[in-house]
C-alpha positions as a Markdown table, in Angstrom:
| # | Residue | x | y | z |
|---|---|---|---|---|
| 1 | Unk | 38.8 | -124.2 | -95.9 |
| 2 | Unk | 35.0 | -124.3 | -96.2 |
| 3 | Unk | 32.8 | -125.0 | -93.1 |
| 4 | Unk | 30.5 | -127.3 | -95.2 |
| 5 | Unk | 30.8 | -131.0 | -94.9 |
| 6 | Unk | 30.2 | -133.4 | -97.8 |
| 7 | Unk | 27.4 | -136.0 | -97.4 |
| 8 | Unk | 30.0 | -138.8 | -97.4 |
| 9 | Unk | 31.8 | -137.2 | -94.5 |
| 10 | Unk | 28.5 | -136.9 | -92.6 |
| 11 | Unk | 27.8 | -140.6 | -93.3 |
| 12 | Unk | 31.2 | -141.6 | -91.9 |
| 13 | Unk | 30.7 | -139.5 | -88.8 |
| 14 | Unk | 27.2 | -140.8 | -88.2 |
| 15 | Unk | 28.3 | -144.3 | -88.6 |
| 16 | Unk | 31.2 | -143.8 | -86.1 |
| 17 | Unk | 28.8 | -142.2 | -83.6 |
| 18 | Unk | 26.4 | -145.1 | -83.8 |
| 19 | Unk | 29.2 | -147.7 | -83.5 |
| 20 | Unk | 30.5 | -145.8 | -80.4 |
| 21 | Unk | 27.1 | -145.9 | -78.8 |
| 22 | Unk | 26.6 | -149.5 | -79.8 |
| 23 | Unk | 29.8 | -150.6 | -78.0 |
| 24 | Unk | 29.4 | -148.5 | -74.8 |
| 25 | Unk | 25.7 | -148.8 | -73.9 |
| 26 | Unk | 25.2 | -152.6 | -74.1 |
| 27 | Unk | 28.6 | -153.2 | -72.5 |
| 28 | Unk | 27.6 | -151.2 | -69.5 |
| 29 | Unk | 24.2 | -152.9 | -69.3 |
| 30 | Unk | 25.8 | -156.4 | -69.6 |
| 31 | Unk | 28.3 | -155.5 | -66.9 |
| 32 | Unk | 25.7 | -154.3 | -64.5 |
| 33 | Unk | 23.5 | -157.3 | -65.1 |
| 34 | Unk | 26.4 | -159.7 | -64.5 |
| 35 | Unk | 27.6 | -157.8 | -61.4 |
| 36 | Unk | 24.2 | -157.7 | -59.8 |
| 37 | Unk | 23.6 | -161.4 | -60.5 |
| 38 | Unk | 26.9 | -162.4 | -59.0 |
| 39 | Unk | 26.2 | -160.3 | -55.9 |
| 40 | Unk | 22.8 | -162.0 | -55.6 |
| 41 | Unk | 24.4 | -165.5 | -56.0 |
| 42 | Unk | 27.0 | -164.5 | -53.5 |
| 43 | Unk | 24.3 | -163.7 | -50.9 |
| 44 | Unk | 22.3 | -166.7 | -51.6 |
| 45 | Unk | 24.2 | -169.5 | -53.4 |
| 46 | Unk | 21.2 | -171.9 | -53.4 |
| 47 | Unk | 19.3 | -169.5 | -55.7 |
| 48 | Unk | 22.0 | -169.6 | -58.4 |
| 49 | Unk | 19.9 | -171.7 | -60.8 |
| 50 | Unk | 16.9 | -169.3 | -60.4 |
| 51 | Unk | 19.1 | -166.2 | -60.9 |
| 52 | Unk | 21.2 | -167.5 | -63.9 |
| 53 | Unk | 18.3 | -168.0 | -66.3 |
| 54 | Unk | 16.9 | -164.5 | -66.1 |
| 55 | Unk | 20.4 | -163.1 | -66.1 |
| 56 | Unk | 21.3 | -164.9 | -69.4 |
| 57 | Unk | 18.0 | -163.8 | -70.9 |
| 58 | Unk | 18.6 | -160.1 | -69.9 |
| 59 | Unk | 22.1 | -160.3 | -71.4 |
| 60 | Unk | 20.7 | -161.7 | -74.6 |
| 61 | Unk | 18.2 | -158.8 | -74.8 |
| 62 | Unk | 21.0 | -156.3 | -74.2 |
| 63 | Unk | 23.1 | -157.9 | -76.9 |
| 64 | Unk | 20.1 | -157.9 | -79.3 |
| 65 | Unk | 19.9 | -154.1 | -78.9 |
| 66 | Unk | 23.6 | -153.9 | -79.9 |
| 67 | Unk | 23.0 | -156.0 | -83.0 |
| 68 | Unk | 20.0 | -153.8 | -84.0 |
| 69 | Unk | 22.2 | -150.7 | -83.6 |
| 70 | Unk | 24.9 | -152.3 | -85.7 |
| 71 | Unk | 22.4 | -152.9 | -88.5 |
| 72 | Unk | 21.4 | -149.2 | -88.3 |
| 73 | Unk | 25.1 | -148.3 | -88.6 |
| 74 | Unk | 25.5 | -150.5 | -91.6 |
| 75 | Unk | 22.4 | -148.9 | -93.2 |
| 76 | Unk | 23.7 | -145.4 | -92.6 |
| 77 | Unk | 27.1 | -146.4 | -94.1 |
| 78 | Unk | 25.8 | -148.1 | -97.2 |
| 79 | Unk | 22.6 | -146.4 | -98.1 |
């Protein structure tokens, strides 16, 4: 068995690594954003409308990073 890997195998492993990173990092970020926003709303319910807008915006930015990384994974796989 040769220790060398084919370029196709390297592409598959790189794609898998990117997809794993894509699913873990933004998921943690979105969970932290949501948890902290809910804690803040729990402490001050009157400020819920002021907290929700920045929370949704931050979640959208975290999700956008995941979409960019998915595009990178697709580029690695098909190019």
